[in-house]
PDB file of N, CA, C and O in Angstrom:
ATOM      1  N   MET A   1      97.500 106.348  95.057  1.00  0.00           N
ATOM      2  CA  MET A   1      97.037 107.182  96.141  1.00  0.00           C
ATOM      3  C   MET A   1      98.254 107.772  96.827  1.00  0.00           C
ATOM      4  O   MET A   1      99.189 107.052  97.175  1.00  0.00           O
ATOM      5  N   GLY A   2      98.242 109.096  97.023  1.00  0.00           N
ATOM      6  CA  GLY A   2      99.338 109.751  97.702  1.00  0.00           C
ATOM      7  C   GLY A   2      99.012 109.936  99.167  1.00  0.00           C
ATOM      8  O   GLY A   2      97.952 110.459  99.510  1.00  0.00           O
ATOM      9  N   SER A   3      99.924 109.507 100.044  1.00  0.00           N
ATOM     10  CA  SER A   3      99.683 109.681 101.469  1.00  0.00           C
ATOM     11  C   SER A   3     100.989 109.963 102.192  1.00  0.00           C
ATOM     12  O   SER A   3     102.072 109.623 101.717  1.00  0.00           O
ATOM     13  N   PHE A   4     100.862 110.591 103.350  1.00  0.00           N
ATOM     14  CA  PHE A   4     102.002 110.785 104.235  1.00  0.00           C
ATOM     15  C   PHE A   4     101.485 111.082 105.635  1.00  0.00           C
ATOM     16  O   PHE A   4     100.306 111.381 105.824  1.00  0.00           O
ATOM     17  N   GLN A   5     102.384 110.997 106.614  1.00  0.00           N
ATOM     18  CA  GLN A   5     102.010 111.250 108.005  1.00  0.00           C
ATOM     19  C   GLN A   5     102.673 112.520 108.504  1.00  0.00           C
ATOM     20  O   GLN A   5     103.811 112.832 108.156  1.00  0.00           O
ATOM     21  N   PHE A   6     101.928 113.244 109.331  1.00  0.00           N
ATOM     22  CA  PHE A   6     102.450 114.432 109.994  1.00  0.00           C
ATOM     23  C   PHE A   6     101.746 114.562 111.337  1.00  0.00           C
ATOM     24  O   PHE A   6     100.517 114.571 111.407  1.00  0.00           O
ATOM     25  N   ASP A   7     102.527 114.661 112.392  1.00  0.00           N
ATOM     26  CA  ASP A   7     102.006 114.864 113.750  1.00  0.00           C
ATOM     27  C   ASP A   7     100.938 113.833 114.117  1.00  0.00           C
ATOM     28  O   ASP A   7      99.934 114.165 114.746  1.00  0.00           O
ATOM     29  N   GLY A   8     101.163 112.590 113.719  1.00  0.00           N
ATOM     30  CA  GLY A   8     100.256 111.504 114.067  1.00  0.00           C
ATOM     31  C   GLY A   8      99.046 111.358 113.165  1.00  0.00           C
ATOM     32  O   GLY A   8      98.234 110.454 113.363  1.00  0.00           O
ATOM     33  N   VAL A   9      98.912 112.234 112.174  1.00  0.00           N
ATOM     34  CA  VAL A   9      97.776 112.202 111.258  1.00  0.00           C
ATOM     35  C   VAL A   9      98.247 111.640 109.922  1.00  0.00           C
ATOM     36  O   VAL A   9      99.280 112.061 109.402  1.00  0.00           O
ATOM     37  N   THR A  10      97.500 110.696 109.366  1.00  0.00           N
ATOM     38  CA  THR A  10      97.782 110.195 108.026  1.00  0.00           C
ATOM     39  C   THR A  10      96.876 110.936 107.055  1.00  0.00           C
ATOM     40  O   THR A  10      95.652 110.900 107.178  1.00  0.00           O
ATOM     41  N   PHE A  11      97.489 111.604 106.092  1.00  0.00           N
ATOM     42  CA  PHE A  11      96.755 112.355 105.082  1.00  0.00           C
ATOM     43  C   PHE A  11      96.809 111.601 103.771  1.00  0.00           C
ATOM     44  O   PHE A  11      97.851 111.060 103.401  1.00  0.00           O
ATOM     45  N   ARG A  12      95.663 111.561 103.048  1.00  0.00           N
ATOM     46  CA  ARG A  12      95.594 110.878 101.753  1.00  0.00           C
ATOM     47  C   ARG A  12      94.872 111.750 100.739  1.00  0.00           C
ATOM     48  O   ARG A  12      93.898 112.434 101.053  1.00  0.00           O
ATOM     49  N   ALA A  13      95.379 111.702  99.517  1.00  0.00           N
ATOM     50  CA  ALA A  13      94.692 112.291  98.362  1.00  0.00           C
ATOM     51  C   ALA A  13      94.461 111.150  97.381  1.00  0.00           C
ATOM     52  O   ALA A  13      95.374 110.377  97.092  1.00  0.00           O
ATOM     53  N   TYR A  14      93.252 111.049  96.876  1.00  0.00           N
ATOM     54  CA  TYR A  14      92.890 109.943  95.994  1.00  0.00           C
ATOM     55  C   TYR A  14      92.923 110.365  94.530  1.00  0.00           C
ATOM     56  O   TYR A  14      92.401 111.424  94.182  1.00  0.00           O
ATOM     57  N   PRO A  15      93.534 109.546  93.661  1.00  0.00           N
ATOM     58  CA  PRO A  15      93.582 109.862  92.232  1.00  0.00           C
ATOM     59  C   PRO A  15      92.175 109.978  91.641  1.00  0.00           C
ATOM     60  O   PRO A  15      91.275 109.215  91.991  1.00  0.00           O
ATOM     61  N   GLY A  16      92.009 110.931  90.754  1.00  0.00           N
ATOM     62  CA  GLY A  16      90.753 111.095  90.054  1.00  0.00           C
ATOM     63  C   GLY A  16      89.629 111.645  90.910  1.00  0.00           C
ATOM     64  O   GLY A  16      88.493 111.733  90.444  1.00  0.00           O
ATOM     65  N   ASP A  17      89.915 112.017  92.147  1.00  0.00           N
ATOM     66  CA  ASP A  17      88.891 112.588  93.010  1.00  0.00           C
ATOM     67  C   ASP A  17      88.483 113.959  92.476  1.00  0.00           C
ATOM     68  O   ASP A  17      89.244 114.595  91.747  1.00  0.00           O
ATOM     69  N   HIS A  18      87.319 114.401  92.827  1.00  0.00           N
ATOM     70  CA  HIS A  18      86.723 115.638  92.301  1.00  0.00           C
ATOM     71  C   HIS A  18      87.329 116.893  92.934  1.00  0.00           C
ATOM     72  O   HIS A  18      87.944 116.829  93.998  1.00  0.00           O
ATOM     73  N   ASP A  19      87.147 118.022  92.268  1.00  0.00           N
ATOM     74  CA  ASP A  19      87.492 119.327  92.834  1.00  0.00           C
ATOM     75  C   ASP A  19      86.405 119.716  93.834  1.00  0.00           C
ATOM     76  O   ASP A  19      85.297 119.185  93.754  1.00  0.00           O
ATOM     77  N   PRO A  20      86.676 120.602  94.750  1.00  0.00           N
ATOM     78  CA  PRO A  20      87.914 121.339  94.964  1.00  0.00           C
ATOM     79  C   PRO A  20      88.985 120.424  95.566  1.00  0.00           C
ATOM     80  O   PRO A  20      88.681 119.346  96.077  1.00  0.00           O
ATOM     81  N   PRO A  21      90.241 120.873  95.497  1.00  0.00           N
ATOM     82  CA  PRO A  21      91.318 120.075  96.096  1.00  0.00           C
ATOM     83  C   PRO A  21      90.997 119.762  97.560  1.00  0.00           C
ATOM     84  O   PRO A  21      90.623 120.645  98.332  1.00  0.00           O
ATOM     85  N   HIS A  22      91.150 118.498  97.918  1.00  0.00           N
ATOM     86  CA  HIS A  22      90.876 118.090  99.289  1.00  0.00           C
ATOM     87  C   HIS A  22      91.657 116.824  99.619  1.00  0.00           C
ATOM     88  O   HIS A  22      92.080 116.080  98.734  1.00  0.00           O
ATOM     89  N   VAL A  23      91.832 116.605 100.907  1.00  0.00           N
ATOM     90  CA  VAL A  23      92.514 115.417 101.413  1.00  0.00           C
ATOM     91  C   VAL A  23      91.710 114.844 102.567  1.00  0.00           C
ATOM     92  O   VAL A  23      90.830 115.500 103.124  1.00  0.00           O
ATOM     93  N   TYR A  24      92.032 113.615 102.909  1.00  0.00           N
ATOM     94  CA  TYR A  24      91.407 112.916 104.017  1.00  0.00           C
ATOM     95  C   TYR A  24      92.455 112.762 105.116  1.00  0.00           C
ATOM     96  O   TYR A  24      93.542 112.238 104.874  1.00  0.00           O
ATOM     97  N   GLY A  25      92.127 113.219 106.315  1.00  0.00           N
ATOM     98  CA  GLY A  25      93.025 113.066 107.453  1.00  0.00           C
ATOM     99  C   GLY A  25      92.485 112.013 108.400  1.00  0.00           C
ATOM    100  O   GLY A  25      91.337 112.096 108.835  1.00  0.00           O
ATOM    101  N   ARG A  26      93.306 111.021 108.722  1.00  0.00           N
ATOM    102  CA  ARG A  26      92.905 109.944 109.634  1.00  0.00           C
ATOM    103  C   ARG A  26      93.729 110.069 110.910  1.00  0.00           C
ATOM    104  O   ARG A  26      94.954 110.181 110.881  1.00  0.00           O
ATOM    105  N   TYR A  27      93.004 110.045 112.041  1.00  0.00           N
ATOM    106  CA  TYR A  27      93.667 110.238 113.327  1.00  0.00           C
ATOM    107  C   TYR A  27      92.825 109.596 114.421  1.00  0.00           C
ATOM    108  O   TYR A  27      91.645 109.916 114.565  1.00  0.00           O
ATOM    109  N   GLN A  28      93.414 108.706 115.180  1.00  0.00           N
ATOM    110  CA  GLN A  28      92.762 108.070 116.331  1.00  0.00           C
ATOM    111  C   GLN A  28      91.355 107.564 116.006  1.00  0.00           C
ATOM    112  O   GLN A  28      90.423 107.768 116.784  1.00  0.00           O
ATOM    113  N   GLY A  29      91.207 106.910 114.867  1.00  0.00           N
ATOM    114  CA  GLY A  29      89.942 106.294 114.513  1.00  0.00           C
ATOM    115  C   GLY A  29      88.911 107.210 113.873  1.00  0.00           C
ATOM    116  O   GLY A  29      87.779 106.791 113.632  1.00  0.00           O
ATOM    117  N   ILE A  30      89.284 108.451 113.596  1.00  0.00           N
ATOM    118  CA  ILE A  30      88.351 109.353 112.914  1.00  0.00           C
ATOM    119  C   ILE A  30      88.903 109.702 111.538  1.00  0.00           C
ATOM    120  O   ILE A  30      90.096 109.553 111.275  1.00  0.00           O
ATOM    121  N   VAL A  31      88.010 110.173 110.661  1.00  0.00           N
ATOM    122  CA  VAL A  31      88.392 110.647 109.334  1.00  0.00           C
ATOM    123  C   VAL A  31      87.802 112.045 109.177  1.00  0.00           C
ATOM    124  O   VAL A  31      86.623 112.274 109.445  1.00  0.00           O
ATOM    125  N   VAL A  32      88.656 112.980 108.734  1.00  0.00           N
ATOM    126  CA  VAL A  32      88.223 114.351 108.514  1.00  0.00           C
ATOM    127  C   VAL A  32      88.561 114.725 107.074  1.00  0.00           C
ATOM    128  O   VAL A  32      89.701 114.562 106.638  1.00  0.00           O
ATOM    129  N   ILE A  33      87.569 115.229 106.333  1.00  0.00           N
ATOM    130  CA  ILE A  33      87.798 115.648 104.946  1.00  0.00           C
ATOM    131  C   ILE A  33      88.080 117.142 104.958  1.00  0.00           C
ATOM    132  O   ILE A  33      87.299 117.934 105.486  1.00  0.00           O
ATOM    133  N   LEU A  34      89.212 117.513 104.365  1.00  0.00           N
ATOM    134  CA  LEU A  34      89.710 118.883 104.428  1.00  0.00           C
ATOM    135  C   LEU A  34      89.883 119.474 103.041  1.00  0.00           C
ATOM    136  O   LEU A  34      90.488 118.852 102.167  1.00  0.00           O
ATOM    137  N   GLU A  35      89.356 120.668 102.837  1.00  0.00           N
ATOM    138  CA  GLU A  35      89.551 121.381 101.575  1.00  0.00           C
ATOM    139  C   GLU A  35      90.817 122.226 101.656  1.00  0.00           C
ATOM    140  O   GLU A  35      91.127 122.820 102.689  1.00  0.00           O
ATOM    141  N   LEU A  36      91.540 122.262 100.534  1.00  0.00           N
ATOM    142  CA  LEU A  36      92.778 123.039 100.430  1.00  0.00           C
ATOM    143  C   LEU A  36      92.447 124.330  99.680  1.00  0.00           C
ATOM    144  O   LEU A  36      92.260 124.316  98.463  1.00  0.00           O
ATOM    145  N   GLY A  37      92.376 125.423 100.398  1.00  0.00           N
ATOM    146  CA  GLY A  37      91.927 126.682  99.814  1.00  0.00           C
ATOM    147  C   GLY A  37      92.984 127.412  99.009  1.00  0.00           C
ATOM    148  O   GLY A  37      94.182 127.211  99.207  1.00  0.00           O
ATOM    149  N   ASN A  38      92.525 128.265  98.096  1.00  0.00           N
ATOM    150  CA  ASN A  38      93.438 129.106  97.303  1.00  0.00           C
ATOM    151  C   ASN A  38      94.212 130.080  98.175  1.00  0.00           C
ATOM    152  O   ASN A  38      95.260 130.580  97.768  1.00  0.00           O
ATOM    153  N   ASP A  39      93.710 130.352  99.362  1.00  0.00           N
ATOM    154  CA  ASP A  39      94.369 131.269 100.296  1.00  0.00           C
ATOM    155  C   ASP A  39      95.408 130.555 101.165  1.00  0.00           C
ATOM    156  O   ASP A  39      95.898 131.115 102.146  1.00  0.00           O
ATOM    157  N   ARG A  40      95.741 129.304 100.792  1.00  0.00           N
ATOM    158  CA  ARG A  40      96.735 128.491 101.493  1.00  0.00           C
ATOM    159  C   ARG A  40      96.294 128.116 102.908  1.00  0.00           C
ATOM    160  O   ARG A  40      97.121 127.949 103.805  1.00  0.00           O
ATOM    161  N   ARG A  41      94.982 127.988 103.092  1.00  0.00           N
ATOM    162  CA  ARG A  41      94.441 127.562 104.375  1.00  0.00           C
ATOM    163  C   ARG A  41      93.639 126.281 104.173  1.00  0.00           C
ATOM    164  O   ARG A  41      93.099 126.021 103.098  1.00  0.00           O
ATOM    165  N   VAL A  42      93.582 125.514 105.213  1.00  0.00           N
ATOM    166  CA  VAL A  42      92.835 124.254 105.197  1.00  0.00           C
ATOM    167  C   VAL A  42      91.540 124.468 105.969  1.00  0.00           C
ATOM    168  O   VAL A  42      91.535 125.062 107.047  1.00  0.00           O
ATOM    169  N   ARG A  43      90.449 123.976 105.403  1.00  0.00           N
ATOM    170  CA  ARG A  43      89.136 124.105 106.033  1.00  0.00           C
ATOM    171  C   ARG A  43      88.424 122.761 106.038  1.00  0.00           C
ATOM    172  O   ARG A  43      88.670 121.897 105.196  1.00  0.00           O
ATOM    173  N   LEU A  44      87.552 122.615 106.992  1.00  0.00           N
ATOM    174  CA  LEU A  44      86.685 121.446 107.013  1.00  0.00           C
ATOM    175  C   LEU A  44      85.807 121.498 105.771  1.00  0.00           C
ATOM    176  O   LEU A  44      85.216 122.535 105.469  1.00  0.00           O
ATOM    177  N   ALA A  45      85.719 120.389 105.054  1.00  0.00           N
ATOM    178  CA  ALA A  45      84.905 120.337 103.835  1.00  0.00           C
ATOM    179  C   ALA A  45      83.443 120.621 104.178  1.00  0.00           C
ATOM    180  O   ALA A  45      82.939 120.224 105.228  1.00  0.00           O
ATOM    181  N   GLU A  46      82.787 121.315 103.266  1.00  0.00           N
ATOM    182  CA  GLU A  46      81.371 121.646 103.458  1.00  0.00           C
ATOM    183  C   GLU A  46      80.499 120.525 102.895  1.00  0.00           C
ATOM    184  O   GLU A  46      79.922 120.646 101.814  1.00  0.00           O
ATOM    185  N   ARG A  47      80.420 119.448 103.645  1.00  0.00           N
ATOM    186  CA  ARG A  47      79.616 118.294 103.258  1.00  0.00           C
ATOM    187  C   ARG A  47      79.238 117.530 104.516  1.00  0.00           C
ATOM    188  O   ARG A  47      79.932 117.604 105.531  1.00  0.00           O
ATOM    189  N   GLY A  48      78.162 116.814 104.446  1.00  0.00           N
ATOM    190  CA  GLY A  48      77.621 116.141 105.614  1.00  0.00           C
ATOM    191  C   GLY A  48      78.519 115.087 106.234  1.00  0.00           C
ATOM    192  O   GLY A  48      78.439 114.825 107.434  1.00  0.00           O
ATOM    193  N   ASP A  49      79.381 114.478 105.415  1.00  0.00           N
ATOM    194  CA  ASP A  49      80.249 113.414 105.921  1.00  0.00           C
ATOM    195  C   ASP A  49      81.689 113.884 106.116  1.00  0.00           C
ATOM    196  O   ASP A  49      82.612 113.074 106.021  1.00  0.00           O
ATOM    197  N   ALA A  50      81.900 115.162 106.385  1.00  0.00           N
ATOM    198  CA  ALA A  50      83.253 115.707 106.533  1.00  0.00           C
ATOM    199  C   ALA A  50      83.958 115.191 107.785  1.00  0.00           C
ATOM    200  O   ALA A  50      85.187 115.196 107.855  1.00  0.00           O
ATOM    201  N   ILE A  51      83.186 114.747 108.765  1.00  0.00           N
ATOM    202  CA  ILE A  51      83.752 114.182 109.994  1.00  0.00           C
ATOM    203  C   ILE A  51      83.082 112.840 110.231  1.00  0.00           C
ATOM    204  O   ILE A  51      81.860 112.751 110.355  1.00  0.00           O
ATOM    205  N   LEU A  52      83.903 111.796 110.293  1.00  0.00           N
ATOM    206  CA  LEU A  52      83.393 110.449 110.554  1.00  0.00           C
ATOM    207  C   LEU A  52      84.169 109.815 111.697  1.00  0.00           C
ATOM    208  O   LEU A  52      85.399 109.815 111.656  1.00  0.00           O
ATOM    209  N   PRO A  53      83.532 109.291 112.683  1.00  0.00           N
ATOM    210  CA  PRO A  53      82.103 109.345 112.897  1.00  0.00           C
ATOM    211  C   PRO A  53      81.667 110.769 113.246  1.00  0.00           C
ATOM    212  O   PRO A  53      82.482 111.582 113.681  1.00  0.00           O
ATOM    213  N   PRO A  54      80.390 111.063 113.055  1.00  0.00           N
ATOM    214  CA  PRO A  54      79.910 112.430 113.293  1.00  0.00           C
ATOM    215  C   PRO A  54      80.084 112.909 114.732  1.00  0.00           C
ATOM    216  O   PRO A  54      80.108 114.114 114.985  1.00  0.00           O
ATOM    217  N   ASN A  55      80.205 111.978 115.671  1.00  0.00           N
ATOM    218  CA  ASN A  55      80.368 112.355 117.076  1.00  0.00           C
ATOM    219  C   ASN A  55      81.833 112.340 117.518  1.00  0.00           C
ATOM    220  O   ASN A  55      82.119 112.173 118.704  1.00  0.00           O
ATOM    221  N   ALA A  56      82.756 112.513 116.576  1.00  0.00           N
ATOM    222  CA  ALA A  56      84.186 112.553 116.914  1.00  0.00           C
ATOM    223  C   ALA A  56      84.441 113.679 117.910  1.00  0.00           C
ATOM    224  O   ALA A  56      83.744 114.693 117.917  1.00  0.00           O
ATOM    225  N   LYS A  57      85.436 113.482 118.737  1.00  0.00           N
ATOM    226  CA  LYS A  57      85.774 114.506 119.733  1.00  0.00           C
ATOM    227  C   LYS A  57      86.302 115.765 119.041  1.00  0.00           C
ATOM    228  O   LYS A  57      87.077 115.692 118.088  1.00  0.00           O
ATOM    229  N   ARG A  58      85.873 116.892 119.534  1.00  0.00           N
ATOM    230  CA  ARG A  58      86.264 118.179 118.962  1.00  0.00           C
ATOM    231  C   ARG A  58      87.791 118.357 118.967  1.00  0.00           C
ATOM    232  O   ARG A  58      88.356 118.884 118.008  1.00  0.00           O
ATOM    233  N   ASN A  59      88.456 117.920 120.042  1.00  0.00           N
ATOM    234  CA  ASN A  59      89.914 118.101 120.103  1.00  0.00           C
ATOM    235  C   ASN A  59      90.630 117.230 119.070  1.00  0.00           C
ATOM    236  O   ASN A  59      91.708 117.602 118.606  1.00  0.00           O
ATOM    237  N   GLN A  60      90.060 116.084 118.699  1.00  0.00           N
ATOM    238  CA  GLN A  60      90.655 115.258 117.649  1.00  0.00           C
ATOM    239  C   GLN A  60      90.539 115.951 116.292  1.00  0.00           C
ATOM    240  O   GLN A  60      91.500 115.991 115.523  1.00  0.00           O
ATOM    241  N   VAL A  61      89.368 116.491 116.009  1.00  0.00           N
ATOM    242  CA  VAL A  61      89.153 117.193 114.742  1.00  0.00           C
ATOM    243  C   VAL A  61      90.066 118.408 114.672  1.00  0.00           C
ATOM    244  O   VAL A  61      90.665 118.673 113.629  1.00  0.00           O
ATOM    245  N   GLN A  62      90.177 119.146 115.766  1.00  0.00           N
ATOM    246  CA  GLN A  62      91.042 120.332 115.793  1.00  0.00           C
ATOM    247  C   GLN A  62      92.500 119.952 115.574  1.00  0.00           C
ATOM    248  O   GLN A  62      93.241 120.683 114.916  1.00  0.00           O
ATOM    249  N   HIS A  63      92.916 118.812 116.122  1.00  0.00           N
ATOM    250  CA  HIS A  63      94.294 118.351 115.913  1.00  0.00           C
ATOM    251  C   HIS A  63      94.557 118.093 114.428  1.00  0.00           C
ATOM    252  O   HIS A  63      95.608 118.467 113.909  1.00  0.00           O
ATOM    253  N   VAL A  64      93.605 117.455 113.748  1.00  0.00           N
ATOM    254  CA  VAL A  64      93.747 117.194 112.316  1.00  0.00           C
ATOM    255  C   VAL A  64      93.836 118.512 111.547  1.00  0.00           C
ATOM    256  O   VAL A  64      94.687 118.659 110.670  1.00  0.00           O
ATOM    257  N   LEU A  65      92.975 119.463 111.866  1.00  0.00           N
ATOM    258  CA  LEU A  65      93.000 120.772 111.201  1.00  0.00           C
ATOM    259  C   LEU A  65      94.323 121.494 111.435  1.00  0.00           C
ATOM    260  O   LEU A  65      94.905 122.046 110.501  1.00  0.00           O
ATOM    261  N   ASN A  66      94.797 121.492 112.672  1.00  0.00           N
ATOM    262  CA  ASN A  66      96.063 122.162 112.986  1.00  0.00           C
ATOM    263  C   ASN A  66      97.227 121.521 112.245  1.00  0.00           C
ATOM    264  O   ASN A  66      98.076 122.217 111.689  1.00  0.00           O
ATOM    265  N   ALA A  67      97.264 120.196 112.238  1.00  0.00           N
ATOM    266  CA  ALA A  67      98.338 119.494 111.541  1.00  0.00           C
ATOM    267  C   ALA A  67      98.298 119.813 110.050  1.00  0.00           C
ATOM    268  O   ALA A  67      99.333 120.069 109.436  1.00  0.00           O
ATOM    269  N   ALA A  68      97.103 119.796 109.473  1.00  0.00           N
ATOM    270  CA  ALA A  68      96.960 120.071 108.041  1.00  0.00           C
ATOM    271  C   ALA A  68      97.403 121.490 107.694  1.00  0.00           C
ATOM    272  O   ALA A  68      98.079 121.697 106.686  1.00  0.00           O
ATOM    273  N   ASN A  69      97.031 122.458 108.511  1.00  0.00           N
ATOM    274  CA  ASN A  69      97.461 123.836 108.251  1.00  0.00           C
ATOM    275  C   ASN A  69      98.972 123.982 108.363  1.00  0.00           C
ATOM    276  O   ASN A  69      99.564 124.828 107.692  1.00  0.00           O
ATOM    277  N   SER A  70      99.596 123.171 109.199  1.00  0.00           N
ATOM    278  CA  SER A  70     101.058 123.232 109.355  1.00  0.00           C
ATOM    279  C   SER A  70     101.803 122.630 108.172  1.00  0.00           C
ATOM    280  O   SER A  70     102.981 122.925 107.972  1.00  0.00           O
ATOM    281  N   CYS A  71     101.144 121.801 107.394  1.00  0.00           N
ATOM    282  CA  CYS A  71     101.826 121.151 106.262  1.00  0.00           C
ATOM    283  C   CYS A  71     101.065 121.363 104.958  1.00  0.00           C
ATOM    284  O   CYS A  71     101.020 120.467 104.115  1.00  0.00           O
ATOM    285  N   PHE A  72     100.469 122.539 104.788  1.00  0.00           N
ATOM    286  CA  PHE A  72      99.648 122.832 103.618  1.00  0.00           C
ATOM    287  C   PHE A  72     100.375 122.518 102.311  1.00  0.00           C
ATOM    288  O   PHE A  72      99.808 121.869 101.432  1.00  0.00           O
ATOM    289  N   ASP A  73     101.621 122.969 102.174  1.00  0.00           N
ATOM    290  CA  ASP A  73     102.357 122.767 100.922  1.00  0.00           C
ATOM    291  C   ASP A  73     102.487 121.284 100.578  1.00  0.00           C
ATOM    292  O   ASP A  73     102.314 120.899  99.421  1.00  0.00           O
ATOM    293  N   SER A  74     102.786 120.462 101.562  1.00  0.00           N
ATOM    294  CA  SER A  74     102.906 119.018 101.323  1.00  0.00           C
ATOM    295  C   SER A  74     101.576 118.409 100.914  1.00  0.00           C
ATOM    296  O   SER A  74     101.534 117.519 100.064  1.00  0.00           O
ATOM    297  N   LEU A  75     100.486 118.884 101.516  1.00  0.00           N
ATOM    298  CA  LEU A  75      99.163 118.383 101.144  1.00  0.00           C
ATOM    299  C   LEU A  75      98.833 118.742  99.703  1.00  0.00           C
ATOM    300  O   LEU A  75      98.280 117.924  98.967  1.00  0.00           O
ATOM    301  N   MET A  76      99.168 119.957  99.300  1.00  0.00           N
ATOM    302  CA  MET A  76      98.887 120.376  97.930  1.00  0.00           C
ATOM    303  C   MET A  76      99.728 119.576  96.939  1.00  0.00           C
ATOM    304  O   MET A  76      99.252 119.238  95.855  1.00  0.00           O
ATOM    305  N   VAL A  77     100.959 119.274  97.297  1.00  0.00           N
ATOM    306  CA  VAL A  77     101.804 118.441  96.435  1.00  0.00           C
ATOM    307  C   VAL A  77     101.162 117.064  96.274  1.00  0.00           C
ATOM    308  O   VAL A  77     101.115 116.535  95.163  1.00  0.00           O
ATOM    309  N   LYS A  78     100.667 116.474  97.366  1.00  0.00           N
ATOM    310  CA  LYS A  78     100.026 115.154  97.282  1.00  0.00           C
ATOM    311  C   LYS A  78      98.780 115.223  96.393  1.00  0.00           C
ATOM    312  O   LYS A  78      98.544 114.315  95.595  1.00  0.00           O
ATOM    313  N   TRP A  79      97.981 116.285  96.522  1.00  0.00           N
ATOM    314  CA  TRP A  79      96.805 116.440  95.671  1.00  0.00           C
ATOM    315  C   TRP A  79      97.229 116.507  94.204  1.00  0.00           C
ATOM    316  O   TRP A  79      96.653 115.828  93.354  1.00  0.00           O
ATOM    317  N   GLU A  80      98.235 117.326  93.912  1.00  0.00           N
ATOM    318  CA  GLU A  80      98.687 117.493  92.528  1.00  0.00           C
ATOM    319  C   GLU A  80      99.275 116.203  91.974  1.00  0.00           C
ATOM    320  O   GLU A  80      99.045 115.877  90.809  1.00  0.00           O
ATOM    321  N   GLU A  81     100.030 115.460  92.780  1.00  0.00           N
ATOM    322  CA  GLU A  81     100.576 114.182  92.339  1.00  0.00           C
ATOM    323  C   GLU A  81      99.452 113.176  92.021  1.00  0.00           C
ATOM    324  O   GLU A  81      99.550 112.403  91.068  1.00  0.00           O
ATOM    325  N   ALA A  82      98.407 113.201  92.820  1.00  0.00           N
ATOM    326  CA  ALA A  82      97.301 112.265  92.625  1.00  0.00           C
ATOM    327  C   ALA A  82      96.473 112.625  91.401  1.00  0.00           C
ATOM    328  O   ALA A  82      95.689 111.803  90.929  1.00  0.00           O
ATOM    329  N   HIS A  83      96.631 113.845  90.876  1.00  0.00           N
ATOM    330  CA  HIS A  83      95.832 114.301  89.747  1.00  0.00           C
ATOM    331  C   HIS A  83      96.660 114.654  88.523  1.00  0.00           C
ATOM    332  O   HIS A  83      96.172 115.316  87.607  1.00  0.00           O
ATOM    333  N   ALA A  84      97.905 114.214  88.507  1.00  0.00           N
ATOM    334  CA  ALA A  84      98.787 114.498  87.363  1.00  0.00           C
ATOM    335  C   ALA A  84      98.495 113.567  86.200  1.00  0.00           C
ATOM    336  O   ALA A  84      99.140 113.663  85.156  1.00  0.00           O
TER     337      ALA A  84
END
């Protein structure tokens, strides 16, 4: 499993995980699943469990998204390493 920390968020990519490329961001007790787009942008995954718990604070989720967009290249490297 490839992981690293950026701006207080721990990002993980799991080996053998399905496409599209995505990572899990953990921050202050929440988990956010993020898709890594071809346009070099990070988006909240389009799935029912993309934010856990579902009542996570909006500012926490936004922090994870902002951090992920700031380190897109590193996230993509972790995804590729986990799937090599």
